[in-house]
N, CA, C and O of each residue as an XYZ file, in Angstrom:
360
protein
N       1.011     -1.355      0.852
C       0.042      0.188     -0.332
C       0.734      1.788      0.293
O       1.456      2.172      1.213
N      -0.003      2.346     -0.843
C       1.781      3.303     -1.201
C       1.107      4.313     -0.416
O       1.342      5.255     -1.174
N       0.349      4.907      0.671
C       0.474      5.199      1.794
C       0.188      5.064      2.574
O      -0.366      6.000      3.149
N       0.339      3.716      3.269
C       1.286      3.150      4.574
C       2.255      4.342      5.076
O       3.180      3.860      5.729
N       2.292      5.031      5.027
C       3.427      5.811      5.746
C       2.833      6.870      6.764
O       3.318      7.478      7.718
N       1.133      6.831      5.953
C       1.014      7.511      7.243
C       0.210      7.301      8.401
O      -0.146      8.036      9.322
N       0.044      6.269      8.154
C      -0.578      5.263      9.180
C       0.617      5.315      9.958
O       0.372      5.829     11.050
N       1.503      5.072      9.863
C       2.847      5.034     10.545
C       3.435      6.193     11.097
O       4.269      6.187     12.002
N       2.922      7.311     10.457
C       3.017      9.153     11.287
C       2.137      9.019     12.123
O       2.383      9.373     13.276
N       0.348      8.253     11.661
C      -0.678      9.143     12.884
C      -0.521      8.046     14.025
O      -1.408      8.108     14.876
N       0.750      6.730     14.269
C       0.816      6.614     15.728
C       1.758      7.200     16.845
O       1.747      7.237     18.075
N       2.657      7.682     15.735
C       3.498      8.261     15.815
C       2.751      9.399     16.329
O       2.959      9.326     17.540
N       1.945     10.489     16.107
C       1.064     11.849     16.644
C      -0.118     10.986     17.107
O      -1.155     11.501     16.690
N      -0.279     10.225     17.586
C      -1.583      9.800     18.649
C      -1.140      9.763     19.487
O      -1.826     10.284     20.367
N       0.427      9.123     20.058
C       1.868      9.041     20.880
C       1.348     10.644     21.502
O       0.591     10.561     22.469
N       1.568     11.559     21.201
C       1.556     12.950     21.226
C       0.616     13.475     21.796
O       0.788     13.877     22.947
N      -0.736     13.633     21.113
C      -1.547     13.922     21.091
C      -3.022     12.594     21.219
O      -3.992     12.930     20.540
N      -3.139     11.676     21.743
C      -4.343     10.994     22.388
C      -5.193     11.091     21.820
O      -5.780     10.414     20.976
N      -5.439     12.907     22.743
C      -7.021     12.467     22.914
C      -7.182     13.130     21.181
O      -7.821     12.405     20.417
N      -6.771     14.098     20.758
C      -7.590     13.941     19.373
C      -7.438     13.251     18.533
O      -7.925     13.336     17.405
N      -6.801     12.528     18.914
C      -6.453     10.781     17.599
C      -8.194      9.911     17.967
O      -9.195      9.484     17.392
N      -7.732     10.037     18.999
C      -9.233      8.814     19.547
C     -10.632      9.399     19.189
O     -11.599      8.685     18.925
N     -10.661     11.214     19.209
C     -11.974     11.361     19.023
C     -11.769     11.106     17.124
O     -12.591     10.361     16.590
N     -10.666     11.757     16.240
C     -10.375     10.924     14.889
C     -11.749      9.046     14.521
O     -12.684      8.794     13.761
N     -11.015      8.329     15.570
C     -11.320      7.033     15.376
C     -12.914      6.718     16.034
O     -13.714      5.825     15.755
N     -12.992      7.792     16.968
C     -14.965      7.665     17.485
C     -15.827      7.988     16.548
O     -16.921      7.430     16.643
N     -15.680      8.700     15.689
C     -16.090     10.065     14.894
C     -16.053      8.218     13.475
O     -16.044      8.774     12.377
N     -16.036      6.815     13.222
C     -16.457      6.345     12.238
C     -15.749      4.528     13.214
O     -14.847      3.778     13.588
N     -17.436      4.967     13.048
C     -17.605      3.523     13.789
C     -17.230      2.321     13.283
O     -17.151      1.408     14.106
N     -17.019      2.114     12.335
C     -16.611      1.009     11.819
C     -15.412      0.989     11.892
O     -15.163     -0.197     11.676
N     -14.453      1.503     12.053
C     -13.160      1.895     11.948
C     -12.867      1.710     13.882
O     -11.908      1.531     14.633
N     -14.022      1.850     13.965
C     -13.537      2.062     16.306
C     -14.377      0.623     16.655
O     -14.672      0.623     17.850
N     -14.832     -0.564     15.976
C     -15.492     -1.224     16.005
C     -14.332     -2.255     15.691
O     -14.067     -3.243     16.375
N     -13.815     -1.931     14.762
C     -12.953     -3.223     14.494
C     -11.215     -2.200     14.925
O     -10.085     -2.414     14.486
N     -11.596     -1.343     15.715
C     -10.371     -1.415     16.791
C     -10.605     -2.390     18.242
O      -9.874     -2.802     19.142
N     -11.876     -2.474     17.936
C     -12.400     -2.780     19.831
C     -11.416     -4.586     19.516
O     -10.292     -5.015     19.776
N     -12.716     -5.153     18.814
C     -12.399     -6.391     17.748
C     -11.233     -7.187     17.766
O     -11.289     -8.415     17.696
N     -10.373     -6.668     17.840
C      -8.757     -5.895     17.570
C      -8.189     -6.717     18.956
O      -7.482     -7.718     18.841
N      -8.477     -6.321     19.900
C      -7.675     -5.912     20.798
C      -8.627     -6.998     21.960
O      -8.305     -7.668     22.941
N      -9.752     -6.768     21.331
C      -9.848     -8.326     21.858
C      -9.262     -9.413     21.738
O      -8.579     -9.915     22.631
N      -9.459     -9.911     20.615
C      -8.645    -11.043     20.263
C      -7.201    -10.945     20.597
O      -6.507    -11.875     21.008
N      -6.662     -9.215     20.291
C      -4.963     -9.816     21.152
C      -5.165    -10.316     23.046
O      -4.347    -10.638     23.908
N      -6.816    -10.143     23.038
C      -6.857     -9.937     24.913
C      -6.166     -8.791     25.205
O      -5.515     -9.259     26.138
N      -5.967     -8.169     25.165
C      -5.929     -6.692     26.084
C      -6.752     -6.217     26.409
O      -6.531     -5.197     27.062
N      -8.338     -6.645     26.166
C      -9.832     -6.273     26.525
C     -10.811     -7.149     27.603
O     -10.748     -8.240     28.169
N     -10.971     -6.954     27.592
C     -11.973     -8.325     28.020
C     -13.931     -7.880     27.209
O     -14.669     -6.897     27.137
N     -13.940     -8.628     26.990
C     -15.490     -8.501     26.995
C     -15.956     -7.811     27.188
O     -15.825     -6.709     26.655
N     -16.768     -8.110     28.076
C     -17.006     -6.727     29.182
C     -16.357     -5.235     28.894
O     -16.796     -4.426     29.711
N     -15.971     -4.993     28.502
C     -14.981     -3.905     28.287
C     -14.533     -2.852     26.528
O     -14.015     -1.803     26.145
N     -15.485     -4.628     25.808
C     -15.000     -3.795     24.385
C     -17.043     -3.391     24.083
O     -17.622     -2.775     23.189
N     -17.475     -4.019     25.167
C     -19.393     -3.877     24.846
C     -19.194     -3.012     25.063
O     -19.331     -2.314     24.059
N     -18.834     -2.354     26.053
C     -18.615     -0.695     26.805
C     -18.219      0.449     25.778
O     -18.682      1.589     25.746
N     -17.441     -0.003     25.105
C     -16.727      0.910     24.442
C     -17.244      1.086     23.193
O     -16.818      1.855     22.331
N     -18.302      0.247     23.118
C     -19.445      0.561     21.805
C     -19.891      0.302     21.745
O     -20.047     -0.650     20.980
N     -20.944      0.914     22.661
C     -21.952      1.538     23.864
C     -23.346     -0.162     23.386
O     -24.274      0.123     22.630
N     -23.281     -1.188     23.751
C     -23.612     -2.287     23.193
C     -24.046     -3.138     24.215
O     -23.167     -3.191     25.075
N     -25.003     -3.819     24.497
C     -24.238     -4.895     25.497
C     -23.926     -6.657     24.967
O     -23.851     -7.251     23.891
N     -23.817     -6.989     26.350
C     -22.531     -8.343     26.163
C     -22.902     -9.604     25.110
O     -22.190    -10.391     24.487
N     -24.733     -9.372     25.237
C     -25.113     -9.993     24.842
C     -25.474     -9.617     22.751
O     -25.953    -10.002     21.684
N     -25.121     -9.116     23.121
C     -25.882     -7.590     21.771
C     -23.832     -8.239     21.265
O     -23.488     -9.176     20.544
N     -23.308     -7.618     21.740
C     -21.747     -8.452     20.984
C     -21.198     -9.385     21.107
O     -20.227     -9.526     20.363
N     -21.521    -10.517     22.105
C     -21.511    -12.073     21.519
C     -22.553    -12.848     20.343
O     -22.472    -13.990     19.891
N     -23.230    -12.107     20.142
C     -24.085    -12.634     18.393
C     -22.776    -11.704     17.319
O     -21.738    -12.174     16.853
N     -23.279    -10.394     17.197
C     -21.361    -10.302     16.202
C     -20.720    -10.809     16.054
O     -20.287    -10.976     14.914
N     -20.161    -11.473     17.238
C     -19.663    -12.238     17.052
C     -19.581    -14.217     16.585
O     -18.961    -15.123     16.029
N     -20.518    -13.890     17.205
C     -20.760    -15.807     16.553
C     -20.827    -15.719     15.371
O     -20.301    -16.663     14.781
N     -21.730    -14.157     14.111
C     -21.951    -14.005     13.056
C     -21.113    -13.358     12.264
O     -21.524    -12.936     11.183
N     -19.126    -13.068     12.860
C     -18.077    -12.909     12.793
C     -17.094    -14.007     12.187
O     -16.206    -13.941     11.338
N     -17.845    -15.527     13.325
C     -16.605    -16.842     13.849
C     -15.692    -16.363     14.939
O     -15.012    -17.220     15.505
N     -15.565    -14.873     15.381
C     -15.067    -14.943     16.453
C     -15.339    -15.380     18.015
O     -16.180    -15.099     18.869
N     -14.194    -16.206     17.931
C     -14.537    -17.258     19.264
C     -14.099    -15.646     20.507
O     -13.484    -14.584     20.606
N     -15.107    -16.723     21.255
C     -15.400    -16.198     22.503
C     -14.706    -16.798     23.783
O     -14.523    -17.960     24.146
N     -14.458    -15.843     24.211
C     -13.479    -15.782     25.098
C     -14.250    -16.323     26.980
O     -15.151    -15.760     27.601
N     -13.448    -17.541     27.370
C     -14.894    -17.637     28.570
C     -14.084    -16.302     29.806
O     -12.923    -15.898     29.875
N     -15.501    -15.897     30.735
C     -15.490    -15.004     30.878
C     -13.749    -14.284     32.245
O     -13.321    -14.932     33.200
N     -13.405    -13.375     31.941
C     -12.390    -13.179     32.886
C     -12.477    -12.538     34.832
O     -13.200    -13.191     35.585
N     -12.081    -11.906     35.128
C     -12.039    -11.256     36.502
C     -13.470     -9.661     36.350
O     -14.613     -9.502     36.777
N     -12.256     -8.611     35.297
C     -12.969     -7.616     35.001
C     -14.224     -8.448     34.288
O     -15.194     -8.162     34.989
N     -14.574     -9.156     33.448
C     -15.426     -9.654     33.157
C     -16.746    -10.061     34.660
O     -17.957     -9.901     34.509
N     -16.272    -10.442     35.634
C     -17.327    -10.599     36.338
C     -17.316     -9.603     36.388
O     -18.122     -8.986     35.693
N     -16.437     -8.926     37.198
C     -16.231     -6.804     37.944
C     -17.380     -6.608     37.471
O     -18.233     -7.189     38.141
N     -17.745     -6.101     36.693
C     -18.595     -5.209     35.008
C     -19.350     -5.595     35.304
O     -20.172     -4.718     35.571
N     -19.955     -7.197     35.597
C     -20.999     -7.905     35.461
C     -21.692     -7.272     36.933
O     -22.814     -6.766     36.968
N     -20.488     -7.457     38.507
C     -22.089     -6.969     39.583
C     -21.761     -5.967     39.927
O     -22.149     -5.669     41.056
N     -20.941     -4.981     39.219
C     -20.799     -3.577     39.311
C     -22.351     -3.240     38.457
O     -23.299     -2.645     38.969
N     -22.312     -3.699     37.276
C     -24.325     -4.191     35.967
C     -25.507     -3.616     37.179
O     -26.318     -2.692     37.222
N     -25.132     -4.610     37.999
C     -26.445     -5.055     38.702
C     -26.561     -4.813     39.730
O     -27.761     -4.791     39.999
N     -25.564     -4.451     41.099
C     -25.425     -3.165     41.625
C     -25.895     -2.170     41.534
O     -25.990     -1.166     42.240
N     -26.219     -2.484     40.571
C     -26.497     -0.152     40.161
C     -27.862     -0.528     39.900
O     -28.689      0.380     39.819
N     -28.301     -1.958     39.728
C     -29.734     -1.310     38.809
C     -30.584     -1.458     40.340
O     -31.770     -1.139     40.421
């Protein structure tokens, strides 16, 4: 890809100005979804966190993952704690 250098430079600028980079990413819901899914697959974030960032329920995200053939990891400590937090807020 000829313009790949732009992506690499964006990464550098994003380190200096993370809020601006994040605002740009959030303006493109499809891009944000792909980044979140990638972070989930790389085990950087939990299913609960992925759902939170995308503004959907865990169940909705699980359905999306099933459609895409993305494996669902067993809930980790963070998932359990976030579920408890949601329940206690009800």
